N, C-alpha and C positions, 0 to 999 in steps of 0.2 A: 391534520395528518402530515407525516414526513414528506409525502410526495407533493404537498402543496406549498412547501417553503419557497420563498422567492429565489429564483434562479437568474443570475446575471452573468452571461458569458463575457469573454474578453472581446468587446465590440466597440464600435464608434458609430455615430449617426452621420450619414452623408447629407450635406445641405444644412441650412440654418433653420428650416421649418420641419424638423423631424424627417420622416420618410424612411428610406431603406436603412438597414443595419449591415455593417460590414465588419469583418474581423480587424482587430488592431494591426495584425500582421498576417501574411499568408500562412495558412496552416501547413505543417510539414507532411511529406509523403511517408506515411507509416501506417501500420495496422497491428492490431493485437486481438487476442482471443480471451474471452472471459467465461467463467462458469459460476453459477449461482446456487442458492439453496434449493431451488425447485428442479434442478437437473438440466437447465437450459444452457446451451452453448451459443455464444454470439460473437460474430466478427465485427469489430469496430474499425472502420476506415476513416482516419482522421482527416485527410485532405478532401476526400469525397463527401465527408460529413454524413456517412451512412452507417446504419446498424443493421446487420443481417444475421438471421439465425442459421446455424449450421444444419444442413440437411440430414436426412436419415432418421432413424427411430429416436425417440426421446424416453428417458427413464423418469417418469413423473415422481416428484417428491424425493428423489435421490440426489443429495447435494454433491456437487462436483468439488471434491477436496483437493485434487492434484491434477496438474496438466504438464505435459512435456512433449517435445518433438520425438517421434518414433520412426523416422525414416532412416534410410541407410546413411552412412557417414558422409557420403558425397552430397546427398540431398536430404538433410534431416527434416525439412519442413514439408515434405510430401505426405507425411502421415502424422497424426497426433494420438497420444496415449492419454487416457482419462481414468482417474481413480475416483470412484464413487464412495459415499459414506457407507453403503451396504457391503463394501469389500469387492465389488465387481471392478475388474480391470478391463478396459476396452480400447481397441485400436481402430481408428477410422481413417478414411481418406480425407486429407485436409480440404480438398477442393469440393467434393460432393457430399461428404459426411457419411459415406457408406461404411457400415461396420464390417471389418475384416476378421476380427476374432475377439472373443471374450473369455475371461477366466474369473472364477469366483474364489476369492480369498477371504480372510477374516475381515470383519467390519473395521471401518475407520482407517483408510489408507494414510500413512504418515510419510511415505517416501515413494516416489515414482520417477525413476531416472533411467536413461539408456546407458548401457555399458558395452561398447563395441556394437556387436550385432544382436545383443541380448537386451532384455528389459527387466529391471529389478524393481520389485514392489515390497514394501514393508508395512505391516499393519500395527495397530495400537497394542495388541496383545503379544507382539514379538514375532509373529509369523512372517517369514520372509520367503520369497520365491523368485527364482530366475527363470524367465520365459525365454527359452532358446530360440534364436533366429526371428524374434518378433521385430527386430530392427534391421533385418537383412534386406538386401536389394529386392528379393522376391519373397513375399509373405505367403507361406505355405499352410499356416494353421487355419482351421475352420472354426466358426463360432459354435463350439460344442456345449458350452455352459453359459449361464446367465441369460440375458435377453438375446434372442436370435435375430439375425438380420431380417429387417422388415417388420419387426414387432414393435409396437409403440407403447407398450406398458399399460394399455387400456383394454376394457372389455369391448364386446361387440357393439354396445350402445353408447360408447364413449365414457362409461363409468370406470373409475380408477380401480385397478385390482388391489386386493389386500396384499401387503408386503409379505413375502415368504420368509420363514425363519432361516437365518444364515446357517449354512452347512459348513462342516469342517473341511478345509481344503484338502484335496487328495492329490497325491503325486501321480502325474500322468507322463505320457511320453513327451519329452521335450520340456519338462518342468522339473526344476530342482527345488526342494523345500528345505528350509532351515528354520530353526527355532532359537530366537534371540531372547535373552532375559528381559522380561517386561516389567512395568509398562513402558511403552515408547511414545513419547510426545513429538519427537523429531528424529530424523535420521538423514544422513548425507553421505553420498559416495565421494571418495577422494578424487579430485579432478585430475590427478596425475595420469598421464597416458599409460595404459596397461595395468593400472592399479586395481586390485580386487578388494580393497579395504573399505569398510563402511563404519562411520561413527554414529552412535545412537545413544539415547538416554531419555529420561522423562520422570518428572516427579521426584521421588526419593531413589530412583534408579540412576545411579551416577553414570558418568560418561564412560563408554567402552568402545573399543575398536575391534571389529570382527573382520577376519580375513576369510573370504570365500574359497581361496585357493589352497587352504590348509586341509588337505584330506577331503573325504567325501562329505562330511558333515560340517566342515569349517571349524574355526577355532577363534576364541577371544584372545587376541594378542596383547592387549593393553587395557588396564583398568585404572580409572582415575581415583584419586583419594581426596576426601573432603578437606576443606581448608582447616587449619588448626583453630582451636578454640579462641574466641575473642578475649579482650582484656577483662571481661567479667567471668571468664572460665565457662562460657556457655557454648554449646554446640551450634554451629551455623547450619540451618536447615538447607536441604537441597530442593530447589523448585525449578527444575529445568524445563524450558519451553521451546527453545530453538537452538540449532547447532549449525555452524558453518565452518568449512575448512578455509584456512588462510594460507595455504601452501603456495598460492600464486605469487604473493609478495615475498615469500622466503622459501624457495624450493628446497634448500638444504635442511629445513626444519619441518616438523609435523605440527603446525600450529592449528589450534581449534578455538573458535570464538563461540561462547555459549551464553545465551540470554536466559534470564530467569523471570519468574512471575512476581518477584519483589523488586523489579526495576534495576537489575544489575547485569553487567557483562563481565564474564570471566575469560581469561586467556590461558589456554593450556598448551604445553609443548610435550607431545607424546614421545619425542626422542630424547628429552632431557630429564623429566621428572613426572611423578604422578599427581602431585598437587598443582593447583593453578598458580601461574606466576603472579597474578594480581587480580583484584576484584574492583571494577569501576562502577560507581553509582551514577546512573543516568540523571542528569540535571544538577550535578554537584558543581558549584561555582559558575558554570556556563551551560546554556541549553535548557534552562528551567522552563517547563510548560506552563500553560495558563489553565485555570479552572474552567470546567465545561459550562458553568452557569454564571459564575461571578466575574470571570475575566481576570481575576487576581492571580498571583503566583501560586502554582500548585506544588506543595511540598510532599504530597503523598506519592509513594513509590507505585508506579503503574506497571502492570505486567507487559513484558515484551511479547508481542503477538507474532511478529515475523521479522526476518532479517535476511540480508543479501550481501555477500562479499563480491565486489566487482571493480573493474577499472573504471575511472571517470574519463572525462573528455581530454584531460591532459596526460593520461597514462598512469596516474597515481592510483594506488589501491585504497578503497574505502569500504566501510561497512554501513549499510543503510538499515536503520532500526525503526520499526513502527510499533506503537503501543495501543492500548485500548481507548485512549482519549483522542485519537486522530492526530497525534504528534509524530511527525516523520523527521528523523535526524540523520545526519551523515557524519561519521567519525573517521579520522585519518588513521591509516595503518603504516605510516612511514617509519615509526619507531619500533614496530614489531620485529623486524629481522634481527635487531641487536638487543632486544629486550631481555632482561634477566629477572630473577625472582625479586619480589619486593622486600626491602630490608626492614619493613615495619610490620607489626602484627596486624592482621585484618580487623576491621571494626573501629580503628582509631582514625581521627581526622587526618593525621599525617599520611596514613596509607591511602586514603581517598585522594589527597592532594597529589601524591606521587603517581597514582594510577591515572589521574586526570591529565598529567603531563605526558604519560606514555600513550594515552588514547585520547588525543585532543579532539574537540568538536570542530568540524569544518563549517557546517551550516545547517539550518533547519528549513523545512518546506512548509509553507503556511497554506491555509485555505481548505484543509481536509475536514470533512464532517463525519463523525462516527468512528468506531474502532477500525483500525487497519488490519485486514486479514492476510493480504498478500502483496508483495512488492516484486517487481521485475525490472531489470536494467537492460537497455539496448546493448548489442554486441560492441558497438564503438564507444559506449559509455557516455554519450552526449545527451541522453534522455532516459527518464525512468517513468514507470507507471505504477499506480497504487490503487487498490480497491478495498472495500470493506462494507460495514453495515450501513453506511450512508447512502448506498445504492448508486453512487457516482463512481466513475472511473476517472482518475486524475492523471494528467500527463505533465511532467515538469522537465525543464531544461537544466541539466546539472551545472552548466557554466555560470548562469546568472540566477539560479534557483527560482526562476519565474515560472508561473503556471502557463503552459502552452494552451491547454484546453481542458474541459471536463465534459463528460457526457452522462446523462441520466439513463439508467438501464432497468428501472422498475423494481427488480428483485434485489434482495440482499446478496452481495457478491462474495464468493469464497476464494477464487483463484484467478490468476491472470498469466498470460503467456505472450511475450513480445516477439514479433517477427524480426528476422535479421535483415529485412529490407533496408537499403541505405537510407539513413535519416538525413533529410534535406532541411536545414534550418530556414528561418525566415529570410535571411540574406540571399540564399541561393534560389529562393522561389521566385517565379515570374509574376509580378502584379497583374499582368494582362490576363492571366488565367481567371481572375475573379470578375472580369467585366461582364461575362455572360451570366453570372449568377444574379439572382434577384436580391441578394443581400441578407436574406433570412438565414440565420444559423439555427435551424430547427431540426435538421436531420430528416426532413420530409420532402416529398416530391411536390412539384407545383400543382399537378392535377389532384383533384379531390379523391379520385379512385385510387391513385397510387400513393396517397399520403399514408395509408395504413401499412403499406409495404415498407416504406422508409422508416416509419416510427417503430414498428414492431411486427415483423413478418410472422405469420403463423398464428395470430391471435384468433380465438374462437369467436369473439364478438367485437363489433366496433367500439372504440372508446368514447366516453362522454366528452362533450366539448369543454367542460370545466376541468377535466382531469389533465394533469401535466403529462404531455406526450413524451414518449421515449426518444432519446437522441439529443442533439445539441440544441436544447430548448431555451426559450426566453420567456420571462414572466411578463414582459411589457406588451407582447403581441396578443391582444385580446380579441382580434378579429373585427374590430370596428374601424371604419374609415375615420382618419383624422385623430385617432386615439393618441398617437405619438406626439402630434403637434400640441394636443391639449396637455399632455404630460409636460412638455417643454414650457408651456405658458404657466402651468401651476408651479413648476420649479423656479421659474424666474420671479414670480410673485412672492414666493416664500423667501428667496434670497433678498429681494428688495425690502421686505418687511424686517428681516433680521438686520440688514445693513442700516436701516432707518433707526431701529431700536438701539443699536450700538452707537450710532452718531449722537442720538439724544442723550444717552448716558454720559458720553464724553463731554458734551457741552454743559450738562448740569454740573459735572465735576469741576470743570474750569470756572464756571460762575461762582461756585462755592469757594474755591481757592481765592478768586479775585476779591470777593466780599470780605473774606477773613484778612487778607493783606491790607485792604483799605481801612478796616476797623482798627488793626494794630498800628497802622501809620498815623491815624488821627488821635489815638489815645496818648496821654502823657507817658514819659519814659518810665517812671516808677510804676505806674499802673500797668504798662505794657509788659514789664518784666515780671510783675507779680502774678503768681498762679491763682487758681480758684480758692485754695486753702487760705493763702495770705489775705485775699480779699474778704473771706468770711471772718477771719480774726479781726481785721480792721473794722468791719461792720459791727461786730459784737462789742468791741471796745468803745 
């Protein structure tokens, strides 16, 4: 099973005879929140190497599709907003997990973002709602719909309740409803201060920009137009999966970066034209991924699952793109502010070459297993985190593209939310802080009773000894004394055998060459120069 695959954290062994394990470098002080398919929310504290479940009620079997901070503008991280697959929008206290308010919208939340003191949610069918004052300093709403505060989603005897049929959202006091053209696979609010525009699209529903401030019902202010026919006079299909605003790198333009399910990225400028400026094929010339089973080059176009536009450690803007094969790439946006429409018709190789120059690949991040569902970047751009179907949460440093750590979280993960706490890299950390630790990077406490709390709090039954524990786990720690020393001895024996076999092969090759040289030197000149065919002719004559 997937949970029993070998896990090897970034560690080293202290001492020559095995013993304790220590991180290769001190772990950074940071934390992030994850949501999975079963509706569980977990805090992951990297430096403390702890995994903690968020308190409060739990919606069993309701996947956490979207996460965002929902506190006031001065203290955003005091509250969290959660968008579930059933369409329920929930606001909780970040510290205690207490539910402050819920609202039932249409199923499949595709966008959940704060807008000033309000909270904006968009569903798959195009239903959009603005929850007034849900991000204000004082939360005044009460949990009138959905799961009430203190309810766990279970029956009296712990049995799971049958999911209720989704109801159509109703306009209530403090809630504004809008109906966008569907279907919607992705939607994103414009990050500009005071802006009320949202870009959305999905499938064959091309990109549109909707302005909430235009009248009572809002208005679509911009519609994209599909790319012209390719050189075979065939229509290019629309397969939109992700949308990201790129106005941060070019404030004077309304740039949109759109990912598709056929492995392409399109750049739109809503202030210039309706058609995209160009279409870039992921993996063209550089950044080609590898096959999931063969390890060879993967020429198949893989769907873009998630994307994120953010600043990096040096202040430059980049877009981070994750696909269904676990390949995470970073593309530079330095040419976007001055980019113009492509001079070549899309579909030709010249168009792809021109687009690859305008959207160059900066780097790729390795070591991710399974499809990537969500990516988030730290506020200072020095670190990013990714989650997906592989049940691991991966943390990478953007400066050297190295993996800082990874943590096993048992369930298939859907979303991630990074805290804005200052990121302290390995250089700034104090090595003396690790002296009191026992060296085990397992995410568990030393005592046996407390191990369950560190590995996965709130479990109904204790885990088996053979099962991979939740947290910063290690496959070499089997619980037997001297196990690590035996592994060291076995590794040394294997290396010695390989070295001996290589040395024997080299010696045999040298002996063969020496014998051949001696034989040629002892033979007469004419016979030495004659080949095997000439020798055969002489013998027959």
